[in-house]
DRENNUSE-273031 format. One record per residue (C-alpha): residue in three letters; z, x, y; residue number from 1. Coordinates in Angstrom, 2 decimals, padded with zeros to 5 digits. Example, Ala and Ser with C-alpha at 12.3 -4.5 7.8 and 13.67 -1.06 7.14 Angstrom:
residues 2
<doke selum="ALA" up="007.80" east="012.30" north="-004.50" drentor="1"/>
<doke selum="SER" up="007.14" east="013.67" north="-001.06" drentor="2"/>
***
This chain:
residues 279
<doke selum="UNK" up="115.45" east="152.46" north="027.32" drentor="1"/>
<doke selum="UNK" up="118.11" east="153.48" north="024.39" drentor="2"/>
<doke selum="UNK" up="120.70" east="155.57" north="025.26" drentor="3"/>
<doke selum="UNK" up="118.97" east="158.65" north="022.33" drentor="4"/>
<doke selum="UNK" up="116.00" east="157.95" north="024.96" drentor="5"/>
<doke selum="UNK" up="118.75" east="158.99" north="028.17" drentor="6"/>
<doke selum="UNK" up="120.39" east="161.88" north="025.72" drentor="7"/>
<doke selum="UNK" up="116.59" east="163.13" north="025.14" drentor="8"/>
<doke selum="UNK" up="115.48" east="163.11" north="028.29" drentor="9"/>
<doke selum="UNK" up="119.04" east="164.31" north="029.88" drentor="10"/>
<doke selum="UNK" up="118.27" east="167.59" north="027.64" drentor="11"/>
<doke selum="UNK" up="115.01" east="168.22" north="028.48" drentor="12"/>
<doke selum="UNK" up="115.64" east="168.42" north="032.22" drentor="13"/>
<doke selum="UNK" up="118.58" east="170.47" north="031.57" drentor="14"/>
<doke selum="UNK" up="116.55" east="172.91" north="029.84" drentor="15"/>
<doke selum="UNK" up="113.95" east="173.01" north="032.00" drentor="16"/>
<doke selum="UNK" up="114.92" east="172.05" north="035.19" drentor="17"/>
<doke selum="UNK" up="115.59" east="175.65" north="035.97" drentor="18"/>
<doke selum="UNK" up="116.00" east="174.75" north="040.00" drentor="19"/>
<doke selum="UNK" up="118.35" east="173.03" north="039.30" drentor="20"/>
<doke selum="UNK" up="120.56" east="175.28" north="037.34" drentor="21"/>
<doke selum="UNK" up="122.48" east="176.92" north="040.66" drentor="22"/>
<doke selum="UNK" up="123.76" east="173.19" north="041.02" drentor="23"/>
<doke selum="UNK" up="124.65" east="172.31" north="037.25" drentor="24"/>
<doke selum="UNK" up="126.46" east="175.53" north="037.85" drentor="25"/>
<doke selum="UNK" up="129.65" east="174.38" north="039.83" drentor="26"/>
<doke selum="UNK" up="129.32" east="170.79" north="038.47" drentor="27"/>
<doke selum="UNK" up="129.35" east="172.55" north="034.79" drentor="28"/>
<doke selum="UNK" up="132.18" east="174.44" north="035.93" drentor="29"/>
<doke selum="UNK" up="134.65" east="171.40" north="037.64" drentor="30"/>
<doke selum="UNK" up="133.74" east="169.44" north="034.77" drentor="31"/>
<doke selum="UNK" up="134.90" east="171.75" north="032.20" drentor="32"/>
<doke selum="UNK" up="138.64" east="172.12" north="033.95" drentor="33"/>
<doke selum="UNK" up="138.75" east="175.61" north="032.87" drentor="34"/>
<doke selum="UNK" up="140.20" east="177.45" north="035.05" drentor="35"/>
<doke selum="UNK" up="141.60" east="181.33" north="034.58" drentor="36"/>
<doke selum="UNK" up="144.34" east="182.96" north="035.97" drentor="37"/>
<doke selum="UNK" up="144.82" east="187.05" north="036.60" drentor="38"/>
<doke selum="UNK" up="147.77" east="189.26" north="035.67" drentor="39"/>
<doke selum="UNK" up="149.23" east="191.64" north="037.74" drentor="40"/>
<doke selum="UNK" up="150.90" east="194.26" north="036.52" drentor="41"/>
<doke selum="UNK" up="152.26" east="198.00" north="037.06" drentor="42"/>
<doke selum="UNK" up="154.92" east="200.49" north="035.59" drentor="43"/>
<doke selum="UNK" up="157.88" east="202.10" north="037.60" drentor="44"/>
<doke selum="UNK" up="156.61" east="205.06" north="038.09" drentor="45"/>
<doke selum="UNK" up="153.66" east="203.48" north="040.38" drentor="46"/>
<doke selum="UNK" up="156.16" east="201.66" north="041.87" drentor="47"/>
<doke selum="UNK" up="157.81" east="205.35" north="042.58" drentor="48"/>
<doke selum="UNK" up="154.26" east="206.48" north="043.51" drentor="49"/>
<doke selum="UNK" up="154.17" east="203.85" north="046.39" drentor="50"/>
<doke selum="UNK" up="151.69" east="201.37" north="047.19" drentor="51"/>
<doke selum="UNK" up="151.51" east="200.88" north="051.04" drentor="52"/>
<doke selum="UNK" up="150.91" east="197.55" north="051.17" drentor="53"/>
<doke selum="UNK" up="154.15" east="195.25" north="049.48" drentor="54"/>
<doke selum="UNK" up="153.67" east="192.39" north="047.83" drentor="55"/>
<doke selum="UNK" up="155.38" east="189.91" north="050.38" drentor="56"/>
<doke selum="UNK" up="152.72" east="191.63" north="052.51" drentor="57"/>
<doke selum="UNK" up="149.57" east="190.84" north="050.19" drentor="58"/>
<doke selum="UNK" up="150.89" east="186.99" north="048.87" drentor="59"/>
<doke selum="UNK" up="150.32" east="185.63" north="051.98" drentor="60"/>
<doke selum="UNK" up="146.79" east="187.12" north="051.94" drentor="61"/>
<doke selum="UNK" up="145.83" east="185.98" north="048.51" drentor="62"/>
<doke selum="UNK" up="147.03" east="182.79" north="049.36" drentor="63"/>
<doke selum="UNK" up="144.58" east="181.66" north="051.92" drentor="64"/>
<doke selum="UNK" up="142.31" east="183.52" north="049.72" drentor="65"/>
<doke selum="UNK" up="142.63" east="181.76" north="046.81" drentor="66"/>
<doke selum="UNK" up="142.69" east="178.25" north="049.10" drentor="67"/>
<doke selum="UNK" up="139.61" east="178.95" north="050.34" drentor="68"/>
<doke selum="UNK" up="137.69" east="180.04" north="047.51" drentor="69"/>
<doke selum="UNK" up="139.16" east="176.19" north="045.66" drentor="70"/>
<doke selum="UNK" up="137.71" east="174.92" north="048.71" drentor="71"/>
<doke selum="UNK" up="134.20" east="176.49" north="048.52" drentor="72"/>
<doke selum="UNK" up="133.92" east="175.84" north="044.78" drentor="73"/>
<doke selum="UNK" up="134.89" east="172.14" north="045.28" drentor="74"/>
<doke selum="UNK" up="132.90" east="171.99" north="048.58" drentor="75"/>
<doke selum="UNK" up="129.84" east="172.81" north="045.76" drentor="76"/>
<doke selum="UNK" up="130.80" east="170.86" north="043.50" drentor="77"/>
<doke selum="UNK" up="130.22" east="167.94" north="045.61" drentor="78"/>
<doke selum="UNK" up="126.75" east="169.89" north="046.83" drentor="79"/>
<doke selum="UNK" up="125.98" east="170.01" north="044.08" drentor="80"/>
<doke selum="UNK" up="125.98" east="166.66" north="042.69" drentor="81"/>
<doke selum="UNK" up="123.96" east="165.81" north="045.18" drentor="82"/>
<doke selum="UNK" up="121.54" east="167.73" north="044.57" drentor="83"/>
<doke selum="UNK" up="121.28" east="167.21" north="040.29" drentor="84"/>
<doke selum="UNK" up="121.11" east="163.46" north="041.77" drentor="85"/>
<doke selum="UNK" up="118.00" east="163.79" north="043.66" drentor="86"/>
<doke selum="UNK" up="116.66" east="165.91" north="041.32" drentor="87"/>
<doke selum="UNK" up="116.42" east="164.34" north="038.09" drentor="88"/>
<doke selum="UNK" up="115.21" east="161.27" north="040.23" drentor="89"/>
<doke selum="UNK" up="112.35" east="162.87" north="041.16" drentor="90"/>
<doke selum="UNK" up="111.87" east="164.54" north="038.13" drentor="91"/>
<doke selum="UNK" up="111.48" east="161.44" north="036.42" drentor="92"/>
<doke selum="UNK" up="109.12" east="161.01" north="039.44" drentor="93"/>
<doke selum="UNK" up="106.72" east="163.79" north="038.11" drentor="94"/>
<doke selum="UNK" up="107.77" east="166.11" north="041.03" drentor="95"/>
<doke selum="UNK" up="110.00" east="168.97" north="041.52" drentor="96"/>
<doke selum="UNK" up="113.07" east="170.05" north="044.15" drentor="97"/>
<doke selum="UNK" up="113.32" east="173.36" north="045.28" drentor="98"/>
<doke selum="UNK" up="116.67" east="175.12" north="045.95" drentor="99"/>
<doke selum="UNK" up="116.42" east="174.79" north="049.55" drentor="100"/>
<doke selum="UNK" up="115.48" east="171.36" north="049.07" drentor="101"/>
<doke selum="UNK" up="118.66" east="170.54" north="046.60" drentor="102"/>
<doke selum="UNK" up="121.08" east="172.04" north="049.69" drentor="103"/>
<doke selum="UNK" up="119.79" east="170.18" north="051.82" drentor="104"/>
<doke selum="UNK" up="120.13" east="166.72" north="049.94" drentor="105"/>
<doke selum="UNK" up="123.23" east="167.74" north="048.81" drentor="106"/>
<doke selum="UNK" up="124.33" east="168.24" north="052.20" drentor="107"/>
<doke selum="UNK" up="123.11" east="165.16" north="053.62" drentor="108"/>
<doke selum="UNK" up="125.37" east="163.00" north="050.60" drentor="109"/>
<doke selum="UNK" up="128.36" east="165.59" north="050.25" drentor="110"/>
<doke selum="UNK" up="130.42" east="163.14" north="052.56" drentor="111"/>
<doke selum="UNK" up="130.02" east="160.06" north="050.74" drentor="112"/>
<doke selum="UNK" up="130.72" east="161.70" north="047.62" drentor="113"/>
<doke selum="UNK" up="133.86" east="163.13" north="048.70" drentor="114"/>
<doke selum="UNK" up="135.02" east="159.88" north="049.95" drentor="115"/>
<doke selum="UNK" up="134.03" east="157.33" north="046.94" drentor="116"/>
<doke selum="UNK" up="135.95" east="160.28" north="044.67" drentor="117"/>
<doke selum="UNK" up="139.20" east="159.77" north="046.64" drentor="118"/>
<doke selum="UNK" up="138.71" east="156.11" north="046.74" drentor="119"/>
<doke selum="UNK" up="138.58" east="156.56" north="042.87" drentor="120"/>
<doke selum="UNK" up="141.62" east="159.14" north="042.35" drentor="121"/>
<doke selum="UNK" up="143.80" east="156.65" north="044.51" drentor="122"/>
<doke selum="UNK" up="142.63" east="154.09" north="042.85" drentor="123"/>
<doke selum="UNK" up="143.62" east="155.35" north="039.69" drentor="124"/>
<doke selum="UNK" up="146.93" east="157.72" north="040.98" drentor="125"/>
<doke selum="UNK" up="147.98" east="153.76" north="042.02" drentor="126"/>
<doke selum="UNK" up="147.07" east="151.98" north="038.78" drentor="127"/>
<doke selum="UNK" up="149.08" east="154.75" north="036.69" drentor="128"/>
<doke selum="UNK" up="151.91" east="153.95" north="039.23" drentor="129"/>
<doke selum="UNK" up="151.59" east="150.19" north="038.72" drentor="130"/>
<doke selum="UNK" up="151.15" east="150.44" north="034.85" drentor="131"/>
<doke selum="UNK" up="153.68" east="152.67" north="033.92" drentor="132"/>
<doke selum="UNK" up="156.34" east="151.17" north="036.97" drentor="133"/>
<doke selum="UNK" up="157.57" east="148.22" north="034.23" drentor="134"/>
<doke selum="UNK" up="157.48" east="150.65" north="031.13" drentor="135"/>
<doke selum="UNK" up="160.09" east="152.89" north="033.41" drentor="136"/>
<doke selum="UNK" up="162.26" east="150.39" north="034.57" drentor="137"/>
<doke selum="UNK" up="162.80" east="148.75" north="030.94" drentor="138"/>
<doke selum="UNK" up="163.42" east="152.29" north="029.22" drentor="139"/>
<doke selum="UNK" up="166.08" east="153.20" north="031.98" drentor="140"/>
<doke selum="UNK" up="167.22" east="149.79" north="030.84" drentor="141"/>
<doke selum="UNK" up="166.83" east="148.87" north="028.14" drentor="142"/>
<doke selum="UNK" up="166.51" east="152.52" north="026.05" drentor="143"/>
<doke selum="UNK" up="163.55" east="153.68" north="024.40" drentor="144"/>
<doke selum="UNK" up="162.43" east="150.54" north="022.44" drentor="145"/>
<doke selum="UNK" up="162.38" east="148.73" north="026.03" drentor="146"/>
<doke selum="UNK" up="160.12" east="151.27" north="027.12" drentor="147"/>
<doke selum="UNK" up="157.81" east="150.80" north="024.42" drentor="148"/>
<doke selum="UNK" up="157.91" east="147.11" north="024.24" drentor="149"/>
<doke selum="UNK" up="156.36" east="147.17" north="027.87" drentor="150"/>
<doke selum="UNK" up="154.05" east="150.20" north="027.46" drentor="151"/>
<doke selum="UNK" up="151.79" east="149.07" north="024.87" drentor="152"/>
<doke selum="UNK" up="150.81" east="146.38" north="026.30" drentor="153"/>
<doke selum="UNK" up="150.49" east="148.63" north="029.76" drentor="154"/>
<doke selum="UNK" up="148.68" east="150.72" north="027.48" drentor="155"/>
<doke selum="UNK" up="146.01" east="147.73" north="026.09" drentor="156"/>
<doke selum="UNK" up="145.62" east="146.65" north="029.36" drentor="157"/>
<doke selum="UNK" up="145.60" east="149.96" north="031.54" drentor="158"/>
<doke selum="UNK" up="143.19" east="151.97" north="029.14" drentor="159"/>
<doke selum="UNK" up="139.90" east="149.68" north="029.74" drentor="160"/>
<doke selum="UNK" up="140.74" east="149.62" north="033.31" drentor="161"/>
<doke selum="UNK" up="141.06" east="153.09" north="034.18" drentor="162"/>
<doke selum="UNK" up="137.72" east="153.91" north="031.81" drentor="163"/>
<doke selum="UNK" up="135.98" east="151.06" north="034.06" drentor="164"/>
<doke selum="UNK" up="137.35" east="152.36" north="037.56" drentor="165"/>
<doke selum="UNK" up="135.67" east="155.54" north="036.16" drentor="166"/>
<doke selum="UNK" up="131.94" east="153.97" north="035.68" drentor="167"/>
<doke selum="UNK" up="132.55" east="152.51" north="038.94" drentor="168"/>
<doke selum="UNK" up="132.97" east="155.79" north="040.48" drentor="169"/>
<doke selum="UNK" up="129.86" east="157.33" north="038.08" drentor="170"/>
<doke selum="UNK" up="127.03" east="155.01" north="039.09" drentor="171"/>
<doke selum="UNK" up="129.02" east="154.31" north="043.18" drentor="172"/>
<doke selum="UNK" up="128.08" east="157.91" north="043.13" drentor="173"/>
<doke selum="UNK" up="124.19" east="157.44" north="042.10" drentor="174"/>
<doke selum="UNK" up="123.91" east="154.48" north="044.44" drentor="175"/>
<doke selum="UNK" up="125.13" east="156.30" north="047.58" drentor="176"/>
<doke selum="UNK" up="122.55" east="159.02" north="047.03" drentor="177"/>
<doke selum="UNK" up="119.39" east="157.28" north="045.69" drentor="178"/>
<doke selum="UNK" up="120.04" east="153.79" north="047.58" drentor="179"/>
<doke selum="UNK" up="121.80" east="155.75" north="050.99" drentor="180"/>
<doke selum="UNK" up="124.46" east="153.63" north="051.15" drentor="181"/>
<doke selum="UNK" up="128.56" east="154.11" north="052.89" drentor="182"/>
<doke selum="UNK" up="130.91" east="154.70" north="050.43" drentor="183"/>
<doke selum="UNK" up="132.33" east="151.27" north="050.06" drentor="184"/>
<doke selum="UNK" up="129.08" east="149.98" north="050.43" drentor="185"/>
<doke selum="UNK" up="127.99" east="152.08" north="047.02" drentor="186"/>
<doke selum="UNK" up="131.47" east="151.07" north="045.24" drentor="187"/>
<doke selum="UNK" up="130.51" east="147.42" north="045.77" drentor="188"/>
<doke selum="UNK" up="126.96" east="147.57" north="044.87" drentor="189"/>
<doke selum="UNK" up="128.70" east="149.72" north="040.92" drentor="190"/>
<doke selum="UNK" up="130.56" east="147.18" north="040.64" drentor="191"/>
<doke selum="UNK" up="128.49" east="144.80" north="040.75" drentor="192"/>
<doke selum="UNK" up="125.69" east="146.18" north="039.14" drentor="193"/>
<doke selum="UNK" up="128.43" east="146.92" north="036.29" drentor="194"/>
<doke selum="UNK" up="128.71" east="142.81" north="035.37" drentor="195"/>
<doke selum="UNK" up="127.31" east="143.06" north="031.61" drentor="196"/>
<doke selum="UNK" up="126.72" east="146.29" north="031.67" drentor="197"/>
<doke selum="UNK" up="130.19" east="148.08" north="030.70" drentor="198"/>
<doke selum="UNK" up="128.60" east="148.76" north="027.03" drentor="199"/>
<doke selum="UNK" up="125.66" east="150.96" north="028.41" drentor="200"/>
<doke selum="UNK" up="128.58" east="152.02" north="030.55" drentor="201"/>
<doke selum="UNK" up="130.85" east="153.25" north="027.33" drentor="202"/>
<doke selum="UNK" up="127.58" east="154.73" north="025.26" drentor="203"/>
<doke selum="UNK" up="127.27" east="157.03" north="028.56" drentor="204"/>
<doke selum="UNK" up="130.67" east="158.28" north="027.95" drentor="205"/>
<doke selum="UNK" up="130.18" east="158.78" north="024.53" drentor="206"/>
<doke selum="UNK" up="126.51" east="160.47" north="024.88" drentor="207"/>
<doke selum="UNK" up="127.98" east="163.16" north="027.55" drentor="208"/>
<doke selum="UNK" up="130.88" east="163.91" north="025.56" drentor="209"/>
<doke selum="UNK" up="128.64" east="164.21" north="022.06" drentor="210"/>
<doke selum="UNK" up="125.59" east="165.84" north="024.40" drentor="211"/>
<doke selum="UNK" up="128.32" east="168.70" north="025.96" drentor="212"/>
<doke selum="UNK" up="129.90" east="169.56" north="022.42" drentor="213"/>
<doke selum="UNK" up="126.43" east="170.15" north="021.27" drentor="214"/>
<doke selum="UNK" up="125.26" east="173.02" north="023.95" drentor="215"/>
<doke selum="UNK" up="129.00" east="174.45" north="023.30" drentor="216"/>
<doke selum="UNK" up="128.61" east="174.36" north="019.80" drentor="217"/>
<doke selum="UNK" up="124.96" east="176.48" north="020.19" drentor="218"/>
<doke selum="UNK" up="126.34" east="178.41" north="023.54" drentor="219"/>
<doke selum="UNK" up="129.59" east="179.81" north="020.39" drentor="220"/>
<doke selum="UNK" up="126.58" east="179.94" north="018.11" drentor="221"/>
<doke selum="UNK" up="124.63" east="182.20" north="020.20" drentor="222"/>
<doke selum="UNK" up="127.28" east="184.17" north="021.39" drentor="223"/>
<doke selum="UNK" up="129.00" east="184.50" north="018.28" drentor="224"/>
<doke selum="UNK" up="126.30" east="187.89" north="016.62" drentor="225"/>
<doke selum="UNK" up="126.46" east="189.41" north="020.52" drentor="226"/>
<doke selum="UNK" up="130.85" east="189.56" north="020.49" drentor="227"/>
<doke selum="UNK" up="130.58" east="190.96" north="017.04" drentor="228"/>
<doke selum="UNK" up="127.86" east="193.42" north="018.36" drentor="229"/>
<doke selum="UNK" up="130.22" east="194.23" north="020.69" drentor="230"/>
<doke selum="UNK" up="133.06" east="194.61" north="018.28" drentor="231"/>
<doke selum="UNK" up="130.93" east="196.98" north="016.02" drentor="232"/>
<doke selum="UNK" up="130.39" east="199.63" north="019.59" drentor="233"/>
<doke selum="UNK" up="133.78" east="199.49" north="019.76" drentor="234"/>
<doke selum="UNK" up="134.70" east="202.70" north="017.68" drentor="235"/>
<doke selum="UNK" up="131.44" east="204.05" north="019.30" drentor="236"/>
<doke selum="UNK" up="131.27" east="203.72" north="022.56" drentor="237"/>
<doke selum="UNK" up="135.38" east="203.26" north="023.29" drentor="238"/>
<doke selum="UNK" up="137.30" east="199.99" north="024.63" drentor="239"/>
<doke selum="UNK" up="135.86" east="200.47" north="028.38" drentor="240"/>
<doke selum="UNK" up="132.20" east="200.39" north="028.18" drentor="241"/>
<doke selum="UNK" up="132.16" east="197.59" north="025.51" drentor="242"/>
<doke selum="UNK" up="133.98" east="195.42" north="027.88" drentor="243"/>
<doke selum="UNK" up="131.59" east="196.40" north="030.55" drentor="244"/>
<doke selum="UNK" up="128.55" east="196.03" north="028.33" drentor="245"/>
<doke selum="UNK" up="130.11" east="192.41" north="027.43" drentor="246"/>
<doke selum="UNK" up="130.52" east="191.93" north="030.46" drentor="247"/>
<doke selum="UNK" up="127.06" east="192.44" north="031.97" drentor="248"/>
<doke selum="UNK" up="125.93" east="190.11" north="028.94" drentor="249"/>
<doke selum="UNK" up="128.17" east="187.24" north="028.40" drentor="250"/>
<doke selum="UNK" up="128.97" east="186.95" north="031.63" drentor="251"/>
<doke selum="UNK" up="124.80" east="185.51" north="033.02" drentor="252"/>
<doke selum="UNK" up="124.72" east="183.32" north="029.55" drentor="253"/>
<doke selum="UNK" up="128.22" east="181.96" north="030.49" drentor="254"/>
<doke selum="UNK" up="126.44" east="180.78" north="033.76" drentor="255"/>
<doke selum="UNK" up="123.41" east="179.52" north="032.24" drentor="256"/>
<doke selum="UNK" up="125.15" east="177.17" north="029.76" drentor="257"/>
<doke selum="UNK" up="127.36" east="176.40" north="032.38" drentor="258"/>
<doke selum="UNK" up="124.48" east="175.23" north="034.13" drentor="259"/>
<doke selum="UNK" up="122.48" east="173.43" north="031.72" drentor="260"/>
<doke selum="UNK" up="125.50" east="171.32" north="030.48" drentor="261"/>
<doke selum="UNK" up="126.57" east="170.71" north="034.33" drentor="262"/>
<doke selum="UNK" up="122.79" east="169.62" north="034.87" drentor="263"/>
<doke selum="UNK" up="122.89" east="167.87" north="031.51" drentor="264"/>
<doke selum="UNK" up="125.76" east="165.33" north="032.06" drentor="265"/>
<doke selum="UNK" up="124.77" east="164.67" north="035.92" drentor="266"/>
<doke selum="UNK" up="121.26" east="163.63" north="034.62" drentor="267"/>
<doke selum="UNK" up="123.01" east="161.16" north="031.93" drentor="268"/>
<doke selum="UNK" up="124.37" east="159.14" north="034.18" drentor="269"/>
<doke selum="UNK" up="121.85" east="159.31" north="036.66" drentor="270"/>
<doke selum="UNK" up="119.10" east="158.63" north="034.43" drentor="271"/>
<doke selum="UNK" up="121.01" east="155.91" north="032.74" drentor="272"/>
<doke selum="UNK" up="121.89" east="154.07" north="036.11" drentor="273"/>
<doke selum="UNK" up="118.09" east="154.39" north="036.95" drentor="274"/>
<doke selum="UNK" up="116.91" east="153.31" north="033.99" drentor="275"/>
<doke selum="UNK" up="118.75" east="150.15" north="034.49" drentor="276"/>
<doke selum="UNK" up="117.63" east="149.48" north="037.72" drentor="277"/>
<doke selum="UNK" up="113.51" east="150.12" north="036.67" drentor="278"/>
<doke selum="UNK" up="114.29" east="147.46" north="033.62" drentor="279"/>
***
């Protein structure tokens, strides 16, 4: 199965397997790495009028709510990944995965996905520290020239190593879910699976990036006319009503495109692994 076939099949599943969109939304949201920050503001007259609860009282509650929200989103990210992997495998077999079945599959595997993710994170951080330490010491001892002299070999060695770690983690997730393996067992098999398949993994990385960019471009092209229409309505309906209409129209569209991105990105790696195993 060629990379073009894998990308085409992933696009097809991302577009048609709507029962996976809920899980794809959380995976896409996490994959995007974007976060929104809200601003709080008030003027002096509002302060004089008085607020029942002071900022110091609100702050702990806000922190708890934010932490709880982040924890819930992270949990759903791993639940969603497990559901997507299971759903794509079933789709390749001509079967479907309902949302309820997706939650069951996600709950059954989210723990092992977290453990693999933590091992990958620890290995990545440890590797970065190991590669950076000689350069930093040389920089302190011999100045910029010493840092550059040791930094170039560190980059040459470090980048392929970090990419390999990422590939091991991506395939270990699929192995853990599809073959119901423990974290260390899945990682060990992923390392064996990568022997002779590094180029295949690199192609999947490129395919994921290019496909994601394509979906984002399509989303922007689809939303630009809507945004222009909303801007044109501002003199007629005023700003606030237009903002409300914009939220009602654009937020669902954003959610759909995010779900498609998440489903596509997960599908690429699942298809890429299963196709190699079947060949």
